C-alpha positions, -999 to +999 in steps of 0.1 A: +000+000+000+014+034-009+024+061+016-005+082+028-001+119+019-024+146+033-017+166+001-034+138-020-067+141-001-093+167-009-093+192+020-115+220+034-103+252+049-134+259+069-171+252+072-194+281+082-231+283+092-242+320+093-275+336+099-293+359+075-274+389+089-240+373+085-236+364+122-221+331+133-243+302+142-216+275+139-182+277+124-151+255+123-117+264+108-092+237+098-065+260+084-042+286+098-050+309+069-070+330+093-049+329+125-069+354+146-106+357+154-106+392+139-093+378+106-119+350+107-147+375+113-134+397+085-134+367+061-169+357+072-182+392+066-165+393+031-181+360+021-215+370+034-213+404+016-202+388-017-229+361-017-258+381-002-273+392-035-272+357-050-301+332-051-285+300-037-318+286-024-325+257-047-289+248-058-255+253-044-235+282-059-197+284-063-176+315-062-139+325-058-128+349-032-092+358-024-079+326-039-104+303-022-133+283-037-164+289-017-194+267-022-226+279-005-263+274-001-291+292+017-318+273+036-345+295+051-325+320+073-293+300+074-264+304+050-241+273+046-206+278+033-176+255+027-143+270+018-114+252+001-082+261-017-085+271-054-067+238-063-095+216-049-123+200-070-155+220-068-177+189-071-161+173-041-165+206-021-201+208-033-208+173-020-194+183+014-218+213+014-247+192+004-239+166+030-237+192+056-269+210+047-289+178+043-276+162+075-285+194+095-319+192+079-323+156+090-311+163+125-333+193+129-363+173+115-367+197+085-370+228+108-338+244+094-339+279+108-316+299+132-337+294+163-338+256+159-301+255+149-290+274+181-312+251+202-294+221+187-259+236+183-244+205+198-258+183+170-246+207+143-210+208+158-210+170+160-222+170+124-193+191+113-169+168+132-184+137+114-179+154+080-144+168+084-115+160+106-085+184+105-096+196+071-098+161+056-132+150+043-145+119+060-181+116+050-206+134+027-237+111+029-263+130+050-280+098+063-247+084+075-237+116+091-270+121+109-270+085+120-235+088+135-243+120+153-276+107+167-265+073+178-236+054+190-235+020+173-214+004+200-241+007+226-269-009+205-291+022+206-323+025+187-316+036+150-319+073+145-349+070+122-368+052+150-359+075+179-381+102+194-367+137+194-359+135+231-341+102+226-321+115+197-311+146+217-301+126+247-280+103+226-264+132+208-256+150+241-240+118+255-219+114+223-209+150+225-199+147+261-178+116+253-161+134+225-151+163+248-136+139+272-114+122+246 
């Protein structure tokens, strides 16, 4: 088997979930391209400003900004963004975005809006962790992502699709607490 090279894997610089005013809901950076919180906030504002006038509701849109590929989609009052280097494949980055948006939709039971997202922020952050680890793309299938976030297969829990909302939340909180202790 050949030597593993991080450079040979598609990677993501950040994943952003902003509200309709450009404010953070959930963000995670995997690159030192924006070393300070101020530089990150400036980048988020520039992305939001550049994409605000577009209509990315039905399909994901792609744009270039400062040498980065940005794939984005708007769902109700939430704006989903995935940023990658300009040498990455747009289709792969688009799949990451679609997996993120769809899995958030599954976890929030179709109620994809800021209020619900903030109430379930732990699930969204776990969702990001299931999709990307250190910038490397792990998974893009929404059902798989939502299933991993909502259940822990090792404990024989009820499948995500058969859980009540309170069971799913309890399982996700337990999984989140375990991930913090690691």
